[in-house]
N, C-alpha and C positions, 0 to 999 in steps of 0.2 A: 528347210525354212518348212517343208510340210511334214518330216520327222520329227522336228520336235513340238511342233502342233497335233501331229499324230502321238506325240507320248502325251503329251499333255490332256488330251480327250478322252484316252485309253483311261488313264487317272482318274479323270473327271467320272465316265462311265463306271469301274468298282466303284465308286462309293455311293453312287446314286441306290438307293431302294427301285427297283422295277417300277413297284406300284404307285409310289406317287412322283415318278419322272415324265416330265411334258415335253423333252427334246432341247437341243440348244443349238442355236445358230452363234456365230465367232465369226472376225471379220479382223484379217490380220493385214495396217497397214504402215505406210510410210508418211501419207497428207490425207488426210478430212475434207482438202480443200473440195474436191468434186463427190462427197460422197454423200446424198440426200439422207440425211435422219433426223429423229424427232426424239429426246428422251421422255422417256413414258414414265417418269418419277422424279421428284427432285432430288432424288438420291442417285441418280442417274451416271451425272460425272465424279469420278476416283480423280480424290487430288493427292492423294497418297499411296505410299507402299502397301501393299494387301497383298494376299497371300490366293492369287490368280486362282489355283485350281477349286478352294474352297466357293470364292464369292461365283464361281463359273456351276459351282452342287448346288449352292443357294439359289441362285437362279432357276435353277430348275426342277425344284419341289412345288408338285403343286400346292402344297401346303402354304408357298409365300405368294403374297400378294401381285409380289410382282415377277412371275416365273415367266414372263411371255418377253417378246424382244429377240435382240441381239447385245453381243458382246463385243465390244471392240480393242481387239490389244495393239499396242503398237508392234515397229521389229521388231523392239526387244522382251515383246513380251509381257510386258507392263498391261497392265489392266486401265484401259482410260476410260472406258463407259460399260454401261451396264443396264440392261433392261431398256432399249432404245428400240425406235421402228426403222424402219429403214423402208427407204423407197426408190430402188434404183432404176434407172430408165430400160424400157423393153427394149432387147436387141435380139435380132432374130437368127444370129449365127451363132447361136451356143446347141450346145448337144444335150439334148433334151427330149426321152423316149415320150411321149405323152400317156401312152398306153400302160405306165410304171402306175398314174395314180398317186404322183408325189405330192405334198399339199403345196401351201403359199411360205413358208417358212425356206424349203428345197427350192423354189424358182428362185427366190429374194436374194438366197445366197449363192445360185450361179449365175444370173443377173449382174449383182454385183461384186461377183470376182475379174467384171470385164472394165470396170471403172479406172480410171485414170488413179494411183496413190492406194490401190487395195492389191497386195500382195498377194493373198491367198483367203479363201473362205470356206468354210467348214459349217455340216450340219451335223448333229446325233438325234437320232430318233431308237422308238425299240421295234419298228419295223424294218430300218433299214442300216442300220449299224449307223457307222463313223463315213462320210463321204467329205472332200476334201475337193474344194474347185480351183483352178486357175485360169484365167483368160476364157472363162465362158464354157470350161471341160473337167469333166472327174478327171482327177490325179490320181493316176495307180501305183502308190508310193513304193511298188515290187521294180519299176524300171531301175 
């Protein structure tokens, strides 16, 4: 699961020009039941088969009015939602080094990774690259 997500995010990152890249947040889940989220556009719900990579790229560009928020993928890696605000509950048992200066998207992703029904989450940034989370911890893909 983590390896497939990493490959998708690596492909996305190679297709986005660095000067207009705003970052990416991705959630892979098998249920939305416990994931608190709010669509930030009337086009957030994806109801047809789309090219996941191109849609994530599109949503990461500063030139796109809907460049913020998270993308939600099903366990089959089909895009279910794009451009959504997530509000995961605070958890004290996450691995977060507050001296590193991570932003809100990073913290939201690590917290969301602890929610029932969420398999993994990930963020991509120009400053720290691709980071994947599972159960409140950073996943070491090389394990």
